[in-house]
C-alpha positions as CSV (number, residue, x, y, z in Angstrom):
1,M,0.0,0.0,0.0
2,C,1.2,3.5,-0.8
3,G,1.5,6.1,1.9
4,A,-0.8,9.1,1.8
5,G,2.1,11.3,1.1
6,A,3.5,9.3,-1.9
7,L,4.3,11.4,-4.9
8,R,2.1,10.4,-7.8
9,L,3.7,10.0,-11.2
10,G,2.2,12.3,-13.7
11,N,3.3,15.4,-15.7
12,P,6.9,16.0,-14.7
13,A,6.9,19.7,-15.8
14,L,3.7,20.3,-13.7
15,T,5.3,18.6,-10.7
16,S,8.4,20.7,-11.0
17,R,6.4,24.0,-11.2
18,V,4.4,23.0,-8.1
19,L,7.5,22.2,-6.1
20,A,9.0,25.5,-7.2
21,M,5.9,27.5,-6.1
22,L,6.0,25.7,-2.8
23,Q,9.7,26.6,-2.3
24,I,9.0,30.3,-3.2
25,K,6.1,30.4,-0.8
26,R,8.2,28.9,2.0
27,S,11.0,31.4,1.5
28,H,8.6,34.3,1.5
29,S,6.6,33.2,4.6
30,N,9.7,33.3,6.8
31,P,12.5,35.1,5.0
32,M,14.6,35.7,8.1
33,T,14.9,32.1,9.3
34,V,18.5,31.2,9.9
35,V,19.8,27.9,11.1
36,K,23.0,28.2,13.2
37,A,25.4,25.2,13.3
38,G,27.0,26.0,16.6
39,G,28.9,29.0,18.0
40,A,28.7,31.4,20.8
41,G,25.5,33.2,22.0
42,G,23.5,30.1,22.9
43,A,23.0,28.9,19.3
44,D,21.8,25.3,18.9
45,V,24.5,22.8,18.2
46,W,23.4,20.3,15.5
47,S,25.1,16.9,15.2
48,L,24.2,14.2,12.6
49,E,25.0,11.5,15.3
50,D,22.1,12.8,17.3
51,H,19.7,12.6,14.4
52,W,20.6,9.5,12.5
53,P,17.3,7.7,13.5
54,E,15.3,10.5,11.9
55,L,17.6,10.3,8.8
56,V,17.0,6.6,8.5
57,T,13.2,7.0,9.0
58,G,12.9,9.8,6.5
59,L,15.0,8.0,3.9
60,A,13.1,4.7,4.3
61,D,9.7,6.5,4.1
62,Q,10.7,8.3,0.9
63,I,12.0,5.1,-0.7
64,T,8.9,3.1,0.1
65,E,6.5,5.8,-0.9
66,G,8.3,6.6,-4.1
67,V,8.6,3.0,-5.1
68,C,4.9,2.4,-4.3
69,A,4.0,5.2,-6.6
70,L,6.3,3.8,-9.3
71,Q,4.8,0.4,-9.0
72,Q,1.2,1.8,-9.3
73,H,2.3,3.6,-12.5
74,V,3.8,0.3,-13.9
75,D,0.6,-1.6,-13.0
76,N,-1.4,1.1,-14.8
77,L,0.8,0.7,-17.9
78,L,0.1,-3.1,-17.9
79,A,-3.6,-2.6,-17.4
80,N,-3.8,-0.1,-20.3
81,G,-1.9,-2.4,-22.6
82,R,1.1,-0.1,-22.8
83,I,3.5,-2.9,-21.7
84,N,3.3,-6.7,-21.7
85,K,3.5,-9.0,-18.7
86,L,7.2,-9.8,-19.2
87,E,8.1,-6.1,-19.4
88,H,5.9,-5.5,-16.3
89,R,7.8,-8.2,-14.4
90,M,11.2,-6.8,-15.5
91,L,10.2,-3.4,-14.1
92,S,8.6,-4.8,-11.0
93,I,11.5,-6.9,-9.8
94,P,13.9,-4.0,-9.2
95,A,11.1,-1.9,-7.8
96,E,10.4,-4.7,-5.3
97,R,14.1,-4.9,-4.3
98,I,14.2,-1.1,-3.7
99,K,11.0,-1.3,-1.6
100,L,12.5,-4.2,0.4
101,A,15.4,-2.0,1.3
102,G,13.1,0.8,2.4
103,V,10.9,-1.6,4.5
104,S,13.9,-3.3,6.0
105,A,15.3,0.1,7.1
106,Q,12.0,1.0,8.6
107,Q,11.8,-2.3,10.6
108,I,15.4,-2.1,11.8
109,N,14.7,1.4,13.1
110,R,11.5,0.3,14.8
111,F,13.1,-2.7,16.5
112,H,16.1,-0.6,17.5
113,G,13.8,2.1,19.0
114,G,11.7,-0.4,20.9
115,R,8.6,0.6,19.0
116,I,7.5,-3.0,18.3
117,R,4.9,-4.3,20.7
118,Q,5.4,-8.0,21.3
119,S,2.9,-10.5,22.5
120,H,4.5,-13.9,23.1
121,E,2.4,-16.8,22.1
122,K,2.8,-20.5,21.4
123,V,3.7,-20.6,17.7
124,D,4.1,-23.8,15.7
125,M,7.2,-22.7,13.7
126,S,6.7,-25.4,11.1
127,V,3.2,-24.0,10.3
128,L,4.5,-20.4,10.3
129,V,7.5,-21.3,8.0
130,E,5.3,-23.2,5.6
131,G,2.9,-20.2,5.5
132,V,5.8,-17.9,4.5
133,L,7.0,-20.3,1.8
134,Q,3.5,-20.5,0.4
135,E,3.2,-16.7,0.4
136,R,6.4,-16.4,-1.6
137,K,5.9,-19.5,-3.8
138,K,5.1,-17.4,-6.9
139,E,8.0,-15.1,-6.3
140,L,10.4,-18.0,-5.9
141,A,9.1,-19.6,-9.1
142,I,9.6,-16.4,-11.1
143,L,13.2,-16.1,-9.8
144,G,13.9,-19.7,-10.8
145,I,14.6,-20.8,-7.3
146,A,14.2,-24.5,-6.5
147,L,12.8,-24.9,-3.0
148,R,12.9,-27.9,-0.7
149,R,11.7,-28.1,2.9
150,K,11.6,-30.5,5.8
151,L,9.5,-29.1,8.6
152,K,8.7,-30.8,11.9
153,P,6.2,-29.4,14.3
154,V,7.8,-27.6,17.2
155,E,6.4,-24.8,19.3
156,V,8.1,-21.6,20.3
157,L,7.1,-18.7,22.6
158,I,7.4,-15.8,20.3
159,D,5.3,-12.9,18.8
160,P,3.8,-14.3,15.6
161,T,4.3,-11.1,13.6
162,V,8.0,-10.9,14.8
163,A,8.5,-14.5,13.8
164,H,6.9,-13.9,10.4
165,T,9.2,-10.9,9.8
166,F,12.2,-12.9,10.9
167,V,11.7,-15.8,8.5
168,N,11.0,-13.5,5.6
169,A,14.2,-11.6,6.4
170,V,16.2,-14.8,6.5
171,L,14.9,-15.7,3.0
172,D,15.6,-12.2,1.7
173,W,19.1,-12.4,3.0
174,G,19.9,-15.9,1.6
175,M,18.2,-15.9,-1.8
176,P,20.7,-13.7,-3.6
177,F,23.4,-16.3,-3.0
178,G,22.0,-19.2,-5.1
179,S,19.2,-20.8,-6.9
180,R,18.5,-23.8,-4.6
181,V,17.0,-23.1,-1.2
182,D,16.7,-25.8,1.5
183,V,14.6,-25.0,4.6
184,R,14.5,-27.2,7.7
185,M,12.6,-26.7,10.9
186,D,13.2,-29.3,13.7
187,L,14.5,-29.7,17.2
188,N,18.2,-29.4,17.9
189,A,19.8,-32.4,19.7
190,W,21.4,-30.4,22.5
191,P,20.4,-27.9,23.7
192,Q,16.8,-28.9,22.8
193,H,15.8,-25.8,21.1
194,A,13.7,-25.3,18.0
195,R,16.1,-25.0,15.0
196,L,15.6,-23.1,11.8
197,Q,18.1,-24.0,9.1
198,I,18.3,-22.4,5.6
199,R,20.9,-23.5,3.1
200,V,21.3,-21.7,-0.2
201,S,23.4,-23.4,-2.9
202,N,24.6,-21.8,-6.1
203,D,25.2,-24.9,-8.1
204,G,28.6,-23.6,-9.2
205,V,27.4,-20.2,-10.4
206,P,28.8,-17.6,-8.0
207,P,26.5,-14.7,-6.9
208,S,26.7,-11.2,-8.3
209,S,29.7,-9.2,-7.2
210,V,27.3,-6.7,-5.6
211,T,25.7,-9.3,-3.3
212,S,26.7,-8.6,0.3
213,S,26.4,-10.8,3.3
214,D,26.1,-7.8,5.6
215,N,23.2,-6.2,3.8
216,L,20.0,-4.6,5.2
217,S,18.3,-8.0,5.5
218,W,21.2,-9.3,7.7
219,M,21.0,-6.2,9.9
220,L,17.3,-6.8,10.3
221,I,17.9,-10.4,11.2
222,R,20.4,-9.4,13.9
223,Q,18.1,-6.6,15.2
224,I,15.1,-9.0,15.5
225,A,17.2,-11.6,17.3
226,L,18.4,-8.9,19.7
227,G,15.0,-7.3,20.2
228,A,12.9,-10.4,20.4
229,G,15.3,-12.2,22.7
230,G,15.9,-15.9,23.0
231,I,17.1,-16.3,19.4
232,E,20.7,-17.4,18.7
233,I,21.8,-17.0,15.1
234,S,24.9,-18.2,13.1
235,R,25.9,-18.3,9.5
236,E,28.5,-19.9,7.3
237,M,29.7,-18.6,3.9
238,T,31.1,-21.2,1.5
239,D,32.1,-21.3,-2.2
240,E,28.9,-23.2,-2.7
241,G,26.5,-20.8,-1.0
242,V,25.5,-19.9,2.5
243,N,24.2,-21.8,5.6
244,F,22.0,-20.1,8.2
245,T,20.9,-21.4,11.6
246,A,18.7,-19.9,14.3
247,L,18.1,-21.6,17.6
248,F,15.0,-20.5,19.6
249,N,15.7,-20.8,23.3
250,R,12.0,-20.4,24.3
251,T,11.0,-23.8,22.9
252,V,7.9,-25.3,24.5
253,Q,7.5,-28.5,22.6
254,A,10.0,-31.3,22.1
255,I,9.9,-34.2,19.6
256,D,11.8,-37.3,20.4
257,G,12.8,-38.5,17.0
258,I,14.6,-41.6,18.3
259,S,11.3,-43.0,19.5
260,A,10.1,-43.2,15.9
261,V,12.0,-46.4,15.5
262,D,11.9,-49.2,18.0
263,L,15.4,-50.2,19.1
264,S,14.3,-53.2,21.2
265,D,15.0,-56.8,20.4
266,D,11.5,-57.5,19.2
267,H,12.1,-58.4,15.6
268,S,8.5,-58.0,14.6
269,S,8.4,-54.4,15.7
270,M,11.7,-53.7,13.9
271,F,10.4,-55.2,10.7
272,K,7.3,-53.0,10.9
273,S,9.3,-49.8,11.5
274,L,11.8,-50.5,8.8
275,S,9.4,-51.7,6.2
276,G,10.2,-50.2,2.8
277,T,13.6,-49.0,3.8
278,Y,16.3,-49.3,1.1
279,V,20.0,-49.2,1.6
280,L,22.9,-48.9,-0.9
281,T,26.4,-50.2,-0.1
282,I,29.5,-48.9,-1.8
283,S,32.6,-51.0,-1.4
284,P,35.2,-52.6,-3.8
285,S,35.3,-55.5,-1.3
286,L,33.1,-58.5,-2.1
287,Q,33.3,-59.7,1.5
288,I,32.1,-56.3,2.9
289,R,29.3,-56.1,0.5
290,A,28.2,-59.6,1.4
291,D,28.5,-59.0,5.2
292,V,26.5,-55.8,5.0
293,R,23.8,-57.5,2.9
294,D,23.4,-60.3,5.4
295,A,23.3,-57.9,8.4
296,L,20.7,-55.8,6.8
297,R,18.6,-58.7,5.8
298,E,18.4,-59.8,9.4
299,I,16.5,-56.6,10.3
300,G,14.3,-56.7,7.3
301,I,16.1,-54.1,5.1
302,V,16.4,-54.5,1.4
303,S,19.8,-53.5,0.0
304,D,21.9,-53.3,-3.2
305,S,25.6,-52.9,-3.5
306,V,28.1,-51.3,-6.0
307,V,31.8,-51.1,-6.2
308,D,32.5,-47.3,-6.7
309,F,30.8,-43.9,-6.8
310,E,30.2,-43.9,-10.5
311,Q,28.1,-47.0,-10.1
312,A,26.5,-45.5,-7.1
313,R,25.4,-42.4,-9.1
314,D,23.8,-44.7,-11.7
315,A,22.0,-46.7,-9.0
316,I,20.6,-43.6,-7.3
317,K,19.1,-42.4,-10.6
318,G,17.0,-45.6,-10.6
319,R,16.1,-45.6,-6.9
320,M,17.0,-43.2,-4.1
321,P,18.2,-45.1,-1.0
322,N,17.3,-44.1,2.6
323,L,20.8,-44.7,3.8
324,I,24.3,-45.5,2.3
325,V,26.9,-47.7,3.8
326,V,30.4,-46.8,2.5
327,D,33.7,-48.5,2.8
328,A,36.3,-46.3,4.7
329,E,38.9,-47.4,2.1
330,I,37.3,-45.3,-0.5
331,K,36.5,-42.2,1.6
332,N,38.6,-39.9,-0.5
333,D,38.0,-36.8,-2.6
334,A,35.7,-38.8,-4.9
335,F,33.5,-39.6,-1.9
336,E,33.3,-35.9,-0.8
337,S,32.3,-34.9,-4.3
338,F,29.7,-37.7,-4.3
339,R,28.3,-36.6,-1.0
340,R,28.1,-33.0,-2.0
341,D,26.2,-33.9,-5.2
342,L,23.8,-36.1,-3.1
343,L,23.2,-33.3,-0.6
344,R,22.1,-31.0,-3.4
345,E,19.3,-33.4,-4.1
346,V,18.2,-34.1,-0.5
347,F,18.5,-31.7,2.5
348,E,20.3,-34.3,4.7
349,F,21.3,-37.9,4.1
350,P,22.6,-40.6,6.5
351,F,25.8,-42.6,6.0
352,V,27.4,-45.4,7.9
353,E,31.1,-46.0,7.5
354,I,32.7,-49.5,7.5
355,S,35.9,-48.9,9.4
356,P,39.1,-51.0,9.0
357,D,39.2,-51.3,12.8
358,D,37.5,-54.6,13.4
359,S,36.0,-53.8,16.8
360,S,35.0,-50.1,16.3
361,F,31.5,-49.0,16.8
362,D,30.6,-45.2,17.0
363,M,27.3,-43.6,16.7
364,S,27.1,-40.3,14.8
365,G,26.3,-36.9,16.3
366,F,23.6,-34.6,14.9
367,G,25.8,-32.6,12.5
368,E,25.1,-32.7,8.8
369,F,28.4,-34.4,8.0
370,S,28.6,-36.6,11.1
371,M,28.8,-40.3,10.3
372,A,28.4,-43.5,12.3
373,K,31.2,-46.1,12.2
374,V,31.1,-49.9,12.4
375,G,34.3,-52.0,12.3
376,R,34.8,-54.7,9.6
377,G,34.7,-57.4,12.2
378,N,31.7,-56.0,13.9
379,V,29.3,-55.7,10.9
380,R,26.9,-58.6,11.8
381,E,26.6,-57.5,15.4
382,A,26.5,-53.7,15.2
383,L,25.5,-52.6,11.8
384,G,21.8,-53.1,12.3
385,T,21.8,-50.9,15.4
386,A,23.8,-48.2,13.7
387,V,21.5,-48.2,10.7
388,M,18.3,-48.0,12.8
389,F,19.8,-45.1,14.8
390,E,20.6,-43.1,11.7
391,L,17.2,-43.7,10.2
392,A,15.5,-42.7,13.5
393,K,17.3,-39.3,13.3
394,M,15.8,-38.7,9.9
395,M,12.2,-39.2,11.1
């Protein structure tokens, strides 16, 4: 919506004459007005440092009002058949970006000045995040951004409007860095706080040189986290894009993902939980492939095996596995490249490593690149438990 004081686009010459008349009227109405910038005799001392909030407010208001008027004019051109839909969109995108800058500046100033009234409520962040994504679905499609999400219900004590603004700001900050956006909402392992993760990948195409990680959207994110309280934020910049994480300390609902899979000795319950699970094993060793197949068969999991990562890529094209077992002997640069490619297709993916240490058995942590390890001599005894644990974390 345009503000009441927005300048309407019309006859430029007429607009200039009106402004000139107003300026003449102002000078005639008070011809002796003098502003003193300091000095003796009790003159007011003016400092920009004391007035920067007014400067930001005035600049932001002028930007949003001017762009709103511009957008109305562009909309009228489309309605009257003066431009086509493609031309309308080409003009609207930069206008929207300028408006975003103005709105962000307004919000930063309001949060900083404590002018945002907050009413903390129980908010299901998965519902809120999905709502934001639906609102921006058309925009993301127009910009050619591929979106994936994995949202688990988790409640947070937060002002709904503030949370909505926060999620939008995170998207606004991340989208310039790539064309693939992954959004995840779940519960952090420890501390048990609601966790919002957004990963933006550029698929090898670097962002524009004018893209800044410390832009207005990032300032707004930081100011909201500071003003709302109970939000811890972190980010990581890589050659492949950006990763953002927010932890909400005021989490009121926890979900125990491990309980989704029964880890008891009751084989019937395990078979029921793991029904339909498919695992791919990658190892040049025939013995390892056979041992893994037998261990997985005992817990009712269907599996296939390949000898290298090229074969694994071909296998995945036919059927995406739920988990991959990989031989530690081939965990080299080719494996890292394979895993990066796989993580471009799915937000997270579980691996279990077969270690050369016969007796080793280590569960993974909850980091994206953490991996469980089972020794070669311990496959039949421990692989089933490790696989079920990794699958439980994904539920």
